[in-house]
N, CA, C and O atoms as a GROMACS GRO file, in nm:
protein
  540
    1MET      N    1  -0.715   3.404   4.310
    1MET     CA    2  -0.848   3.464   4.321
    1MET      C    3  -0.975   3.348   4.388
    1MET      O    4  -0.990   3.231   4.351
    2LEU      N    5  -1.054   3.420   4.493
    2LEU     CA    6  -1.188   3.315   4.545
    2LEU      C    7  -1.290   3.376   4.456
    2LEU      O    8  -1.334   3.491   4.451
    3VAL      N    9  -1.327   3.218   4.351
    3VAL     CA   10  -1.453   3.277   4.315
    3VAL      C   11  -1.561   3.272   4.356
    3VAL      O   12  -1.646   3.301   4.272
    4ARG      N   13  -1.613   3.234   4.493
    4ARG     CA   14  -1.695   3.222   4.487
    4ARG      C   15  -1.709   3.161   4.654
    4ARG      O   16  -1.714   3.038   4.662
    5ALA      N   17  -1.717   3.246   4.797
    5ALA     CA   18  -1.710   3.220   4.926
    5ALA      C   19  -1.851   3.184   5.001
    5ALA      O   20  -1.966   3.207   4.963
    6GLU      N   21  -1.824   3.148   5.070
    6GLU     CA   22  -1.959   3.115   5.129
    6GLU      C   23  -1.968   3.126   5.263
    6GLU      O   24  -2.078   3.100   5.313
    7LEU      N   25  -1.880   3.158   5.332
    7LEU     CA   26  -1.877   3.206   5.482
    7LEU      C   27  -1.759   3.293   5.480
    7LEU      O   28  -1.644   3.270   5.441
    8PRO      N   29  -1.831   3.435   5.547
    8PRO     CA   30  -1.739   3.562   5.583
    8PRO      C   31  -1.604   3.520   5.641
    8PRO      O   32  -1.518   3.587   5.583
    9PRO      N   33  -1.565   3.462   5.704
    9PRO     CA   34  -1.459   3.457   5.742
    9PRO      C   35  -1.336   3.410   5.616
    9PRO      O   36  -1.217   3.442   5.615
   10SER      N   37  -1.413   3.325   5.515
   10SER     CA   38  -1.296   3.284   5.385
   10SER      C   39  -1.277   3.414   5.330
   10SER      O   40  -1.158   3.421   5.300
   11VAL      N   41  -1.325   3.503   5.306
   11VAL     CA   42  -1.297   3.673   5.261
   11VAL      C   43  -1.142   3.729   5.332
   11VAL      O   44  -1.045   3.780   5.276
   12PHE      N   45  -1.162   3.701   5.454
   12PHE     CA   46  -1.060   3.784   5.544
   12PHE      C   47  -0.920   3.661   5.536
   12PHE      O   48  -0.808   3.667   5.487
   13TRP      N   49  -0.986   3.566   5.602
   13TRP     CA   50  -0.882   3.448   5.664
   13TRP      C   51  -0.783   3.315   5.601
   13TRP      O   52  -0.693   3.243   5.643
   14THR      N   53  -0.856   3.333   5.480
   14THR     CA   54  -0.839   3.209   5.417
   14THR      C   55  -0.668   3.220   5.326
   14THR      O   56  -0.622   3.113   5.287
   15PRO      N   57  -0.598   3.331   5.302
   15PRO     CA   58  -0.482   3.386   5.257
   15PRO      C   59  -0.382   3.385   5.375
   15PRO      O   60  -0.261   3.381   5.355
   16PHE      N   61  -0.437   3.388   5.497
   16PHE     CA   62  -0.315   3.325   5.610
   16PHE      C   63  -0.319   3.192   5.611
   16PHE      O   64  -0.224   3.164   5.685
   17LEU      N   65  -0.371   3.086   5.575
   17LEU     CA   66  -0.392   2.923   5.576
   17LEU      C   67  -0.224   2.907   5.492
   17LEU      O   68  -0.132   2.837   5.534
   18PHE      N   69  -0.224   2.975   5.394
   18PHE     CA   70  -0.093   2.926   5.317
   18PHE      C   71   0.035   2.982   5.383
   18PHE      O   72   0.151   2.959   5.348
   19LYS      N   73  -0.005   3.053   5.477
   19LYS     CA   74   0.142   3.091   5.523
   19LYS      C   75   0.268   3.108   5.457
   19LYS      O   76   0.291   3.229   5.453
   20ASN      N   77   0.344   3.053   5.413
   20ASN     CA   78   0.500   3.126   5.339
   20ASN      C   79   0.441   3.134   5.200
   20ASN      O   80   0.505   3.182   5.106
   21HIS      N   81   0.289   3.076   5.184
   21HIS     CA   82   0.285   3.060   5.021
   21HIS      C   83   0.145   3.123   4.976
   21HIS      O   84   0.059   3.079   4.899
   22SER      N   85   0.152   3.237   5.049
   22SER     CA   86   0.049   3.346   5.083
   22SER      C   87   0.038   3.382   4.931
   22SER      O   88   0.147   3.367   4.875
   23PRO      N   89  -0.092   3.437   4.823
   23PRO     CA   90  -0.093   3.515   4.767
   23PRO      C   91  -0.047   3.657   4.763
   23PRO      O   92  -0.104   3.744   4.829
   24VAL      N   93   0.033   3.676   4.701
   24VAL     CA   94   0.007   3.835   4.690
   24VAL      C   95  -0.092   3.922   4.627
   24VAL      O   96  -0.089   4.044   4.615
   25ARG      N   97  -0.176   3.841   4.590
   25ARG     CA   98  -0.325   3.939   4.565
   25ARG      C   99  -0.415   3.856   4.642
   25ARG      O  100  -0.375   3.763   4.713
   26TRP      N  101  -0.526   3.885   4.631
   26TRP     CA  102  -0.627   3.782   4.706
   26TRP      C  103  -0.720   3.851   4.657
   26TRP      O  104  -0.711   3.970   4.687
   27PHE      N  105  -0.845   3.812   4.566
   27PHE     CA  106  -0.997   3.874   4.475
   27PHE      C  107  -1.051   3.774   4.523
   27PHE      O  108  -1.020   3.658   4.498
   28VAL      N  109  -1.157   3.821   4.616
   28VAL     CA  110  -1.279   3.754   4.550
   28VAL      C  111  -1.403   3.786   4.505
   28VAL      O  112  -1.453   3.896   4.528
   29VAL      N  113  -1.456   3.705   4.447
   29VAL     CA  114  -1.548   3.766   4.337
   29VAL      C  115  -1.654   3.812   4.425
   29VAL      O  116  -1.656   3.934   4.441
   30GLY      N  117  -1.737   3.748   4.482
   30GLY     CA  118  -1.857   3.620   4.551
   30GLY      C  119  -1.839   3.609   4.674
   30GLY      O  120  -1.729   3.561   4.702
   31GLN      N  121  -1.916   3.640   4.775
   31GLN     CA  122  -1.956   3.568   4.882
   31GLN      C  123  -2.041   3.574   4.937
   31GLN      O  124  -2.056   3.660   5.024
   32HIS      N  125  -2.168   3.443   4.897
   32HIS     CA  126  -2.254   3.428   4.989
   32HIS      C  127  -2.329   3.275   4.977
   32HIS      O  128  -2.305   3.209   4.876
   33GLY      N  129  -2.409   3.228   5.069
   33GLY     CA  130  -2.397   3.106   4.982
   33GLY      C  131  -2.504   3.033   4.902
   33GLY      O  132  -2.575   2.934   4.920
   34GLY      N  133  -2.486   3.133   4.794
   34GLY     CA  134  -2.573   3.074   4.686
   34GLY      C  135  -2.492   3.058   4.570
   34GLY      O  136  -2.371   3.074   4.558
   35ALA      N  137  -2.553   3.034   4.509
   35ALA     CA  138  -2.407   3.047   4.312
   35ALA      C  139  -2.405   3.124   4.245
   35ALA      O  140  -2.495   3.209   4.240
   36VAL      N  141  -2.298   3.122   4.164
   36VAL     CA  142  -2.271   3.222   4.069
   36VAL      C  143  -2.255   3.189   3.948
   36VAL      O  144  -2.176   3.095   3.931
   37VAL      N  145  -2.305   3.237   3.851
   37VAL     CA  146  -2.259   3.218   3.714
   37VAL      C  147  -2.095   3.301   3.669
   37VAL      O  148  -2.070   3.421   3.678
   38VAL      N  149  -2.045   3.240   3.643
   38VAL     CA  150  -1.908   3.287   3.620
   38VAL      C  151  -1.892   3.300   3.434
   38VAL      O  152  -1.883   3.189   3.381
   39VAL      N  153  -1.889   3.407   3.348
   39VAL     CA  154  -1.872   3.372   3.231
   39VAL      C  155  -1.699   3.436   3.158
   39VAL      O  156  -1.654   3.538   3.211
   40ARG      N  157  -1.629   3.382   3.060
   40ARG     CA  158  -1.506   3.422   3.038
   40ARG      C  159  -1.509   3.470   2.905
   40ARG      O  160  -1.498   3.393   2.809
   41THR      N  161  -1.528   3.623   2.891
   41THR     CA  162  -1.539   3.709   2.819
   41THR      C  163  -1.444   3.754   2.743
   41THR      O  164  -1.461   3.814   2.638
   42GLY      N  165  -1.313   3.721   2.806
   42GLY     CA  166  -1.204   3.727   2.726
   42GLY      C  167  -1.047   3.653   2.814
   42GLY      O  168  -1.041   3.619   2.932
   43PRO      N  169  -0.946   3.647   2.721
   43PRO     CA  170  -0.864   3.597   2.809
   43PRO      C  171  -0.820   3.648   2.966
   43PRO      O  172  -0.774   3.580   3.058
   44ARG      N  173  -0.850   3.789   2.963
   44ARG     CA  174  -0.818   3.841   3.106
   44ARG      C  175  -0.941   3.887   3.144
   44ARG      O  176  -0.928   3.928   3.259
   45SER      N  177  -1.073   3.905   3.102
   45SER     CA  178  -1.187   3.918   3.184
   45SER      C  179  -1.299   3.782   3.193
   45SER      O  180  -1.312   3.686   3.116
   46ILE      N  181  -1.365   3.815   3.308
   46ILE     CA  182  -1.478   3.714   3.337
   46ILE      C  183  -1.578   3.830   3.364
   46ILE      O  184  -1.571   3.948   3.399
   47ASP      N  185  -1.675   3.741   3.330
   47ASP     CA  186  -1.824   3.834   3.414
   47ASP      C  187  -1.882   3.753   3.531
   47ASP      O  188  -1.869   3.631   3.523
   48VAL      N  189  -1.948   3.809   3.648
   48VAL     CA  190  -1.962   3.733   3.779
   48VAL      C  191  -2.113   3.778   3.780
   48VAL      O  192  -2.138   3.898   3.768
   49LEU      N  193  -2.251   3.652   3.799
   49LEU     CA  194  -2.391   3.713   3.784
   49LEU      C  195  -2.425   3.598   3.919
   49LEU      O  196  -2.402   3.479   3.943
   50ARG      N  197  -2.500   3.727   3.994
   50ARG     CA  198  -2.566   3.610   4.095
   50ARG      C  199  -2.715   3.642   4.036
   50ARG      O  200  -2.721   3.753   3.984
   51GLU      N  201  -2.809   3.585   4.034
   51GLU     CA  202  -2.954   3.615   4.000
   51GLU      C  203  -3.028   3.631   4.177
   51GLU      O  204  -2.976   3.570   4.271
   52GLY      N  205  -3.118   3.697   4.190
   52GLY     CA  206  -3.164   3.682   4.318
   52GLY      C  207  -3.116   3.756   4.449
   52GLY      O  208  -3.175   3.780   4.554
   53GLY      N  209  -2.980   3.785   4.403
   53GLY     CA  210  -2.923   3.854   4.512
   53GLY      C  211  -2.780   3.957   4.455
   53GLY      O  212  -2.734   3.978   4.342
   54PRO      N  213  -2.737   4.009   4.601
   54PRO     CA  214  -2.595   4.043   4.554
   54PRO      C  215  -2.519   3.970   4.553
   54PRO      O  216  -2.546   3.868   4.617
   55LEU      N  217  -2.399   3.973   4.490
   55LEU     CA  218  -2.274   3.860   4.474
   55LEU      C  219  -2.217   3.859   4.648
   55LEU      O  220  -2.166   3.766   4.710
   56MET      N  221  -2.251   4.012   4.699
   56MET     CA  222  -2.124   3.996   4.851
   56MET      C  223  -2.225   4.062   4.916
   56MET      O  224  -2.304   4.111   4.835
   57PRO      N  225  -2.263   4.088   5.067
   57PRO     CA  226  -2.359   4.148   5.117
   57PRO      C  227  -2.293   4.280   5.159
   57PRO      O  228  -2.175   4.305   5.180
   58CYS      N  229  -2.418   4.365   5.165
   58CYS     CA  230  -2.417   4.526   5.132
   58CYS      C  231  -2.493   4.585   5.236
   58CYS      O  232  -2.562   4.527   5.319
   59GLY      N  233  -2.472   4.701   5.222
   59GLY     CA  234  -2.607   4.790   5.295
   59GLY      C  235  -2.580   4.830   5.438
   59GLY      O  236  -2.487   4.795   5.511
   60PRO      N  237  -2.706   4.932   5.469
   60PRO     CA  238  -2.643   4.982   5.592
   60PRO      C  239  -2.605   4.870   5.743
   60PRO      O  240  -2.551   4.887   5.852
   61GLU      N  241  -2.666   4.759   5.670
   61GLU     CA  242  -2.590   4.663   5.832
   61GLU      C  243  -2.481   4.541   5.797
   61GLU      O  244  -2.450   4.437   5.856
   62ASP      N  245  -2.445   4.594   5.694
   62ASP     CA  246  -2.269   4.503   5.652
   62ASP      C  247  -2.171   4.567   5.702
   62ASP      O  248  -2.177   4.680   5.655
   63VAL      N  249  -2.092   4.559   5.764
   63VAL     CA  250  -1.940   4.602   5.810
   63VAL      C  251  -1.871   4.644   5.720
   63VAL      O  252  -1.835   4.760   5.737
   64VAL      N  253  -1.839   4.598   5.633
   64VAL     CA  254  -1.750   4.647   5.521
   64VAL      C  255  -1.808   4.724   5.409
   64VAL      O  256  -1.754   4.830   5.378
   65ASN      N  257  -1.930   4.674   5.333
   65ASN     CA  258  -1.996   4.715   5.215
   65ASN      C  259  -2.105   4.861   5.328
   65ASN      O  260  -2.217   4.822   5.360
   66THR      N  261  -2.087   4.930   5.351
   66THR     CA  262  -2.225   4.996   5.423
   66THR      C  263  -2.295   5.120   5.320
   66THR      O  264  -2.386   5.188   5.366
   67LYS      N  265  -2.254   5.140   5.200
   67LYS     CA  266  -2.323   5.245   5.115
   67LYS      C  267  -2.336   5.200   4.970
   67LYS      O  268  -2.393   5.266   4.883
   68GLY      N  269  -2.265   5.053   4.948
   68GLY     CA  270  -2.285   5.014   4.804
   68GLY      C  271  -2.243   5.083   4.714
   68GLY      O  272  -2.227   5.205   4.725
   69ILE      N  273  -2.215   5.006   4.597
   69ILE     CA  274  -2.156   5.099   4.480
   69ILE      C  275  -2.335   5.095   4.339
   69ILE      O  276  -2.430   5.015   4.334
   70PRO      N  277  -2.312   5.181   4.280
   70PRO     CA  278  -2.371   5.201   4.193
   70PRO      C  279  -2.331   5.140   4.056
   70PRO      O  280  -2.217   5.118   4.014
   71ALA      N  281  -2.493   5.109   3.978
   71ALA     CA  282  -2.409   5.068   3.819
   71ALA      C  283  -2.346   5.211   3.769
   71ALA      O  284  -2.347   5.333   3.789
   72GLY      N  285  -2.268   5.058   3.656
   72GLY     CA  286  -2.182   5.253   3.598
   72GLY      C  287  -2.050   5.277   3.662
   72GLY      O  288  -1.953   5.341   3.621
   73ALA      N  289  -2.075   5.195   3.798
   73ALA     CA  290  -1.926   5.215   3.858
   73ALA      C  291  -1.809   5.134   3.835
   73ALA      O  292  -1.814   5.014   3.809
   74VAL      N  293  -1.655   5.234   3.848
   74VAL     CA  294  -1.558   5.138   3.833
   74VAL      C  295  -1.467   5.119   3.886
   74VAL      O  296  -1.386   5.208   3.857
   75VAL      N  297  -1.408   5.016   3.985
   75VAL     CA  298  -1.333   5.030   4.079
   75VAL      C  299  -1.203   4.945   4.078
   75VAL      O  300  -1.219   4.824   4.060
   76GLU      N  301  -1.082   4.990   4.095
   76GLU     CA  302  -0.962   4.956   4.045
   76GLU      C  303  -0.890   4.945   4.151
   76GLU      O  304  -0.892   5.030   4.240
   77PHE      N  305  -0.781   4.788   4.158
   77PHE     CA  306  -0.728   4.774   4.238
   77PHE      C  307  -0.550   4.732   4.144
   77PHE      O  308  -0.532   4.753   4.024
   78PRO      N  309  -0.489   4.698   4.200
   78PRO     CA  310  -0.394   4.677   4.129
   78PRO      C  311  -0.391   4.538   4.086
   78PRO      O  312  -0.386   4.445   4.166
   79GLY      N  313  -0.394   4.527   3.991
   79GLY     CA  314  -0.412   4.423   3.923
   79GLY      C  315  -0.575   4.393   3.865
   79GLY      O  316  -0.609   4.300   3.792
   80LEU      N  317  -0.629   4.463   3.903
   80LEU     CA  318  -0.777   4.411   3.865
   80LEU      C  319  -0.897   4.587   3.852
   80LEU      O  320  -0.902   4.689   3.921
   81ARG      N  321  -0.952   4.553   3.763
   81ARG     CA  322  -1.036   4.654   3.730
   81ARG      C  323  -1.169   4.558   3.764
   81ARG      O  324  -1.161   4.438   3.741
   82ALA      N  325  -1.294   4.616   3.820
   82ALA     CA  326  -1.424   4.562   3.837
   82ALA      C  327  -1.562   4.665   3.754
   82ALA      O  328  -1.541   4.786   3.748
   83THR      N  329  -1.655   4.625   3.712
   83THR     CA  330  -1.689   4.741   3.646
   83THR      C  331  -1.831   4.676   3.697
   83THR      O  332  -1.855   4.556   3.700
   84ILE      N  333  -1.895   4.754   3.727
   84ILE     CA  334  -2.063   4.728   3.820
   84ILE      C  335  -2.143   4.749   3.724
   84ILE      O  336  -2.178   4.863   3.696
   85LEU      N  337  -2.194   4.623   3.644
   85LEU     CA  338  -2.268   4.643   3.544
   85LEU      C  339  -2.438   4.603   3.586
   85LEU      O  340  -2.526   4.610   3.500
   86SER      N  341  -2.472   4.555   3.748
   86SER     CA  342  -2.638   4.569   3.779
   86SER      C  343  -2.599   4.588   3.923
   86SER      O  344  -2.492   4.573   3.983
   87THR      N  345  -2.682   4.613   3.949
   87THR     CA  346  -2.753   4.579   4.091
   87THR      C  347  -2.841   4.622   4.145
   87THR      O  348  -2.900   4.722   4.106
   88GLU      N  349  -2.888   4.520   4.310
   88GLU     CA  350  -3.014   4.491   4.387
   88GLU      C  351  -3.041   4.568   4.476
   88GLU      O  352  -2.991   4.665   4.418
   89GLY      N  353  -3.088   4.622   4.593
   89GLY     CA  354  -3.153   4.634   4.654
   89GLY      C  355  -3.066   4.773   4.695
   89GLY      O  356  -3.080   4.853   4.603
   90ASN      N  357  -2.990   4.824   4.789
   90ASN     CA  358  -2.913   4.916   4.814
   90ASN      C  359  -2.795   4.913   4.729
   90ASN      O  360  -2.688   4.885   4.783
   91GLU      N  361  -2.797   4.941   4.592
   91GLU     CA  362  -2.698   4.911   4.512
   91GLU      C  363  -2.592   4.828   4.545
   91GLU      O  364  -2.479   4.876   4.554
   92CYS      N  365  -2.615   4.700   4.568
   92CYS     CA  366  -2.543   4.622   4.619
   92CYS      C  367  -2.503   4.532   4.474
   92CYS      O  368  -2.582   4.445   4.437
   93PRO      N  369  -2.417   4.549   4.420
   93PRO     CA  370  -2.363   4.484   4.322
   93PRO      C  371  -2.420   4.298   4.265
   93PRO      O  372  -2.409   4.196   4.333
   94SER      N  373  -2.455   4.305   4.183
   94SER     CA  374  -2.508   4.153   4.159
   94SER      C  375  -2.447   4.119   3.978
   94SER      O  376  -2.457   4.014   3.914
   95HIS      N  377  -2.397   4.227   3.944
   95HIS     CA  378  -2.348   4.163   3.791
   95HIS      C  379  -2.234   4.244   3.809
   95HIS      O  380  -2.248   4.360   3.847
   96VAL      N  381  -2.084   4.180   3.778
   96VAL     CA  382  -1.973   4.262   3.740
   96VAL      C  383  -1.895   4.200   3.641
   96VAL      O  384  -1.878   4.087   3.594
   97ALA      N  385  -1.856   4.308   3.627
   97ALA     CA  386  -1.718   4.208   3.472
   97ALA      C  387  -1.592   4.288   3.522
   97ALA      O  388  -1.564   4.407   3.538
   98PHE      N  389  -1.530   4.163   3.539
   98PHE     CA  390  -1.391   4.184   3.610
   98PHE      C  391  -1.278   4.194   3.450
   98PHE      O  392  -1.276   4.158   3.332
   99ASP      N  393  -1.226   4.244   3.516
   99ASP     CA  394  -1.060   4.228   3.428
   99ASP      C  395  -0.911   4.251   3.512
   99ASP      O  396  -0.868   4.350   3.571
  100LEU      N  397  -0.870   4.156   3.496
  100LEU     CA  398  -0.715   4.135   3.534
  100LEU      C  399  -0.589   4.178   3.452
  100LEU      O  400  -0.579   4.159   3.330
  101ASP      N  401  -0.547   4.204   3.486
  101ASP     CA  402  -0.358   4.235   3.412
  101ASP      C  403  -0.289   4.122   3.332
  101ASP      O  404  -0.188   4.132   3.263
  102ARG      N  405  -0.384   3.980   3.362
  102ARG     CA  406  -0.262   3.890   3.311
  102ARG      C  407  -0.370   3.754   3.250
  102ARG      O  408  -0.489   3.758   3.280
  103ASP      N  409  -0.328   3.664   3.186
  103ASP     CA  410  -0.434   3.615   3.177
  103ASP      C  411  -0.480   3.478   3.232
  103ASP      O  412  -0.400   3.384   3.227
  104LEU      N  413  -0.560   3.467   3.266
  104LEU     CA  414  -0.636   3.353   3.323
  104LEU      C  415  -0.575   3.221   3.312
  104LEU      O  416  -0.557   3.156   3.415
  105ASP      N  417  -0.542   3.175   3.201
  105ASP     CA  418  -0.490   3.061   3.164
  105ASP      C  419  -0.300   3.060   3.213
  105ASP      O  420  -0.227   2.964   3.239
  106ALA      N  421  -0.274   3.188   3.210
  106ALA     CA  422  -0.118   3.161   3.213
  106ALA      C  423  -0.061   3.080   3.392
  106ALA      O  424   0.050   3.103   3.440
  107GLY      N  425  -0.134   3.017   3.438
  107GLY     CA  426  -0.110   2.958   3.530
  107GLY      C  427  -0.060   3.044   3.675
  107GLY      O  428  -0.027   2.981   3.775
  108THR      N  429  -0.059   3.207   3.673
  108THR     CA  430  -0.044   3.261   3.809
  108THR      C  431  -0.165   3.312   3.884
  108THR      O  432  -0.166   3.384   3.984
  109VAL      N  433  -0.280   3.256   3.809
  109VAL     CA  434  -0.375   3.271   3.889
  109VAL      C  435  -0.486   3.150   3.959
  109VAL      O  436  -0.513   3.052   3.888
  110LEU      N  437  -0.511   3.154   4.017
  110LEU     CA  438  -0.569   3.019   4.084
  110LEU      C  439  -0.717   3.075   4.115
  110LEU      O  440  -0.761   3.178   4.167
  111TRP      N  441  -0.772   2.958   4.059
  111TRP     CA  442  -0.922   3.003   4.096
  111TRP      C  443  -0.973   2.891   4.239
  111TRP      O  444  -0.947   2.770   4.236
  112VAL      N  445  -1.007   2.921   4.294
  112VAL     CA  446  -1.094   2.813   4.399
  112VAL      C  447  -1.205   2.888   4.414
  112VAL      O  448  -1.233   2.995   4.359
  113VAL      N  449  -1.265   2.827   4.491
  113VAL     CA  450  -1.439   2.772   4.509
  113VAL      C  451  -1.459   2.757   4.629
  113VAL      O  452  -1.387   2.659   4.648
  114GLU      N  453  -1.522   2.790   4.766
  114GLU     CA  454  -1.560   2.769   4.859
  114GLU      C  455  -1.660   2.666   4.885
  114GLU      O  456  -1.764   2.706   4.834
  115GLY      N  457  -1.681   2.550   4.941
  115GLY     CA  458  -1.850   2.490   4.922
  115GLY      C  459  -1.870   2.451   5.063
  115GLY      O  460  -1.792   2.512   5.136
  116PRO      N  461  -1.957   2.359   5.135
  116PRO     CA  462  -1.982   2.253   5.232
  116PRO      C  463  -1.849   2.207   5.238
  116PRO      O  464  -1.789   2.260   5.333
  117GLY      N  465  -1.773   2.118   5.164
  117GLY     CA  466  -1.675   2.054   5.161
  117GLY      C  467  -1.539   2.117   5.202
  117GLY      O  468  -1.452   2.049   5.256
  118GLY      N  469  -1.522   2.263   5.170
  118GLY     CA  470  -1.393   2.312   5.197
  118GLY      C  471  -1.378   2.374   5.071
  118GLY      O  472  -1.467   2.374   4.986
  119PHE      N  473  -1.233   2.444   5.053
  119PHE     CA  474  -1.188   2.468   4.922
  119PHE      C  475  -1.164   2.423   4.790
  119PHE      O  476  -1.059   2.371   4.753
  120GLN      N  477  -1.246   2.441   4.734
  120GLN     CA  478  -1.178   2.326   4.566
  120GLN      C  479  -1.172   2.419   4.463
  120GLN      O  480  -1.245   2.516   4.447
  121HIS      N  481  -1.054   2.373   4.378
  121HIS     CA  482  -0.959   2.446   4.270
  121HIS      C  483  -1.059   2.410   4.171
  121HIS      O  484  -1.134   2.314   4.187
  122VAL      N  485  -1.061   2.498   4.052
  122VAL     CA  486  -1.174   2.513   3.965
  122VAL      C  487  -1.081   2.574   3.858
  122VAL      O  488  -0.988   2.651   3.881
  123THR      N  489  -1.129   2.515   3.708
  123THR     CA  490  -1.035   2.553   3.604
  123THR      C  491  -1.133   2.667   3.508
  123THR      O  492  -1.247   2.638   3.471
  124PRO      N  493  -1.083   2.766   3.486
  124PRO     CA  494  -1.149   2.885   3.422
  124PRO      C  495  -1.195   2.819   3.303
  124PRO      O  496  -1.136   2.735   3.235
  125PRO      N  497  -1.309   2.870   3.287
  125PRO     CA  498  -1.393   2.833   3.114
  125PRO      C  499  -1.307   2.859   3.044
  125PRO      O  500  -1.204   2.901   3.097
  126GLY      N  501  -1.312   2.844   2.890
  126GLY     CA  502  -1.275   2.889   2.772
  126GLY      C  503  -1.340   3.013   2.766
  126GLY      O  504  -1.449   3.034   2.820
  127VAL      N  505  -1.265   3.111   2.689
  127VAL     CA  506  -1.310   3.247   2.624
  127VAL      C  507  -1.473   3.180   2.550
  127VAL      O  508  -1.484   3.082   2.476
  128GLY      N  509  -1.601   3.286   2.607
  128GLY     CA  510  -1.706   3.246   2.541
  128GLY      C  511  -1.801   3.138   2.613
  128GLY      O  512  -1.915   3.106   2.579
  129VAL      N  513  -1.718   3.087   2.729
  129VAL     CA  514  -1.796   2.996   2.753
  129VAL      C  515  -1.824   3.002   2.940
  129VAL      O  516  -1.719   3.003   3.005
  130GLY      N  517  -1.935   3.005   3.010
  130GLY     CA  518  -2.000   3.002   3.126
  130GLY      C  519  -2.005   2.896   3.199
  130GLY      O  520  -2.026   2.788   3.142
  131VAL      N  521  -1.989   2.900   3.326
  131VAL     CA  522  -2.009   2.783   3.424
  131VAL      C  523  -2.099   2.852   3.541
  131VAL      O  524  -2.133   2.966   3.570
  132ARG      N  525  -2.115   2.746   3.581
  132ARG     CA  526  -2.250   2.804   3.718
  132ARG      C  527  -2.155   2.697   3.844
  132ARG      O  528  -2.137   2.576   3.830
  133LEU      N  529  -2.111   2.768   3.947
  133LEU     CA  530  -2.085   2.753   4.028
  133LEU      C  531  -2.134   2.730   4.181
  133LEU      O  532  -2.115   2.828   4.254
  134ALA      N  533  -2.173   2.652   4.224
  134ALA     CA  534  -2.256   2.634   4.331
  134ALA      C  535  -2.220   2.518   4.488
  134ALA      O  536  -2.154   2.415   4.506
  135PRO      N  537  -2.291   2.593   4.558
  135PRO     CA  538  -2.215   2.526   4.662
  135PRO      C  539  -2.213   2.365   4.680
  135PRO      O  540  -2.147   2.313   4.770
   0.00000   0.00000   0.00000
């Protein structure tokens, strides 16, 4: 799980850097140059919030997410369900609740944050605890 990506290529190309150890699933929960707040809401769930902007680029000028996603929408992928709690601008999600199919402490979920010096492993906070992940 890439908790915060700084550069667009990280979202698409990073799994290929792992080569034979590439993850089965690759989730990016925030992609921008700013900080995010991550709150562990349960053993398998986190809330991710960015103040002053969306978690990922979206809108008419974005090549991936041109329409945005309205607040209240639920998006499901194998192993992950995302509930959009609030949006900004063109319905660009700024606060999202993520529920995974496994415990975040089970050792099968790797938390990675990208910053100016590259990628860094971070430990998920305890249940009920929040952390600010900044570049």
